[in-house]
C-alpha positions as CSV (number, residue, x, y, z in Angstrom):
1,M,38.4,-4.9,-26.7
2,S,35.4,-7.3,-27.3
3,E,35.5,-8.5,-23.5
4,L,34.9,-4.6,-22.6
5,F,31.9,-4.4,-25.0
6,E,30.7,-7.8,-23.6
7,A,30.8,-6.6,-20.1
8,I,29.1,-3.3,-20.8
9,D,26.3,-5.3,-22.7
10,A,25.7,-7.7,-19.7
11,L,25.7,-4.5,-17.5
12,I,23.1,-2.9,-19.6
13,A,21.0,-6.2,-19.9
14,S,21.0,-6.7,-16.1
15,R,19.1,-3.5,-15.5
16,A,15.2,-3.5,-15.5
17,P,13.8,-1.2,-18.4
18,L,12.5,2.2,-17.4
19,P,8.7,2.1,-17.5
20,P,7.0,3.4,-20.6
21,P,6.1,7.1,-20.6
22,E,2.4,6.8,-19.6
23,E,3.5,4.5,-16.6
24,R,6.0,7.4,-15.7
25,K,3.3,10.0,-15.7
26,R,0.7,7.5,-13.8
27,L,3.4,6.9,-11.0
28,R,4.0,10.7,-10.5
29,K,0.5,11.4,-10.2
30,A,-0.2,8.2,-8.0
31,H,2.3,9.9,-5.6
32,G,0.6,13.2,-5.6
33,L,3.5,15.0,-7.4
34,T,3.5,17.6,-9.8
35,V,5.6,18.2,-12.7
36,D,7.2,21.2,-11.2
37,E,7.8,19.2,-8.0
38,V,9.7,16.5,-10.0
39,A,11.5,18.8,-12.2
40,K,12.9,20.7,-9.0
41,A,14.0,17.6,-7.1
42,L,15.8,16.4,-10.2
43,R,17.3,19.7,-11.1
44,V,16.1,19.7,-14.6
45,R,13.7,22.0,-16.4
46,R,10.0,21.3,-16.2
47,A,10.0,20.6,-20.1
48,T,12.3,17.9,-19.4
49,V,10.1,16.0,-17.3
50,S,7.2,16.7,-19.7
51,G,9.5,15.1,-22.4
52,W,10.1,11.9,-20.4
53,E,6.5,11.7,-19.8
54,S,5.3,12.2,-23.3
55,G,8.0,9.8,-24.8
56,K,9.7,12.6,-26.8
57,T,13.0,12.2,-24.5
58,E,14.4,9.5,-22.2
59,P,15.7,10.1,-18.8
């Protein structure tokens, strides 16, 4: 079983971390996108995207 956990840990460690909330917002704005546009494209609520950008929640 520990091999399974080690494989999962290795997979997670191989991924780049998500940008911090402020950077998420900056990137969205830099591309001229609104919160509503991002929410619609990802099929989530506007509040969900706002939470990601404020740091209250994680994608």
